[in-house]
N, C-alpha and C positions, 0 to 999 in steps of 0.2 A: 744551754743543753747542761745539765747536771748529771755529774757521773760519781760513783761511788764504785771503790774497789777496795778489797781484801785478800789477801794471801797470807798462807803460813809455812814456814818450814820447821816440821817437826824436830828434826835432828840434823844435824852437819857437821862437819870435821873442817877445821881452819888451823893451821900452825902445829898439828898434833894434838889440838885439842877440840872437845866435842861441846857444841853448845845445841842447846835445847830451847823449843818454843820461841823459835826468831817468827817475826810476822811484820807487814804492813798493811796500813790502813791508810786510803789515799781519798779526798774528797775533791772535785774541782767544779767549777763552775764557768761555761765558756759561753760569750754571748757576741754577736756581730750585728753591725749595724750600718746598712746601706750597702753592703758588699765592699766596704772602703774601712770602717774601723771594726776592731776587734779587741777584745778585751777578756783577761785570763785570771782566775784566782784558783789557784792550787794548794790544799794541805796535805802534808803526808805526814804520817806520826809511825814510827816502827821499833821494834826492838830487834837489835842490830849486835854488830862486832866493832868494839872499839880497838882498830888495828893496831894501835900503838903500843899495848899492854896486852892485849888478846882478852879481853874480859866483856863479859855482856855491857851491853850499854842503850840508849834510849836516844833517838834523834827526832828531831821535828824540823821540818822543812817547809818554809812558806815560800811560795812566788808568786806575783803579780806583774802580769803582763800586758802591753798593749802594742798593736802594730794600726798603722795607716797606710793606706795606698793613696799618696797624695796626686799621684797620676797613674795612668795604667803600666808604665815602667819602671815606675819610684816606688818602694817600699821602705819604711823606716818602723823600726820596732824597739822599745823599749821594755826592759824587765829587772825587777827587783827580788834578788833571792836571799833569804834569811834561813842559815842553817845553825841549828844546836845540836850540841852532843852532852847529854846526861847521863851520869853516873845512875841516878835514880830517875824516874819518869819526874819531871819537871823540877829536879832538886839537883844541887851539884853540878854547876855547869862544869863541863871539861873544855869545849871549844863553842866559840861564836864568833860567826862572819857571816857580814853582808856583803852581797856581790851585786854591782850595779852593772848591767849591759846594755849595750845600744847598738844594733845590726843595721846595716844601710844595703841594700840590693838595688842594683839601676842595670837596667837591660838596655844597653848599648845600642846594639843592634842585634837583629833577632839571633845571631850567631857568638855576639861578643856580649859579656855581661861581668859587671864589676860587684863586690860583695867587701864590706867592711865589719867587724866585730871589734868590738872595744868594752874590755871588761875593768872594772875599778875596785879592787879588794879594799875593804876599809880596815880590816884588821893589819894588814901588813902594808898597806897605802900603796900597791904596786897598781899602774895601769900596763895592760896589755893589750895590744893591736893585731889585728890578724886582717890585713887586706889581701885580696885575691880577685885575680883576672880569669876568666876562662873564655877560651875561644873555643866554639865547634864549629869547624868548617864545613862537615858532612856528618849525619846522624851516625852514633855510636864512636864518633872521632873527638877527643877535646883534650888541648894545650892548657896546662893552668900555670900561672906564675903570680907568686904569693911569697907573704915574708910573715914571719912570728918576731915582732918588736917588744920588749919587755922595757917600761920605763919606771925607775923604781925611784925611791927615795922622794915624795912629795911631801916633806914637811913644812914648807914653807911656800907662798905664793912663788912659782917659777924656781922651786930648789929642785928642778929636775936632772936625773942622772940616768942615762940608758946602759942598759946591759942585756946579753944575751939574745944579740938579734941573729935571725936566721933567714934565708932567702934561698927558694925553692921553685924549680921548673918541674914538673910534671908531665906525662904525657900517658893517654888514656886510648886503648883500640879495643874494640870487642872482635873478637875471633869466632866465626860460626863454622862449629864442628858436626 
């Protein structure tokens, strides 16, 4: 399936400044094969705001993703994201970042699920891992336990240094009013 989207923002205010003629144009192509494999390619070009110095800027965002359902309860996804921020269209690069993403979802039992997301940022060489267990004993009641793990400084092979770890527990319940 092929999609094209366009929207514009004629006027907006941010940080006490007025920005005119902001827009976004995107085109994406999504293909699925045998209900097991899917591929997506998405391109986004926009006139936006450079939030670091509050000036108009142009950005280009390219995403390639694929997923595979290995068995009915295991899904593995890979995504490559490339983001550019320009002062003028296709000139004077302000920011350039590539992000590699891996997401694994495994349903252990009907009420117990595990998900792990790993993101590697090529500019800063940071690896961030988000493991999450969810348990749904009855409908509309879910317990979550997870973590945010930031692994920094991957300069040399095995030159790993961890920082900014967080572990959390969450309870979710739907109240009917």
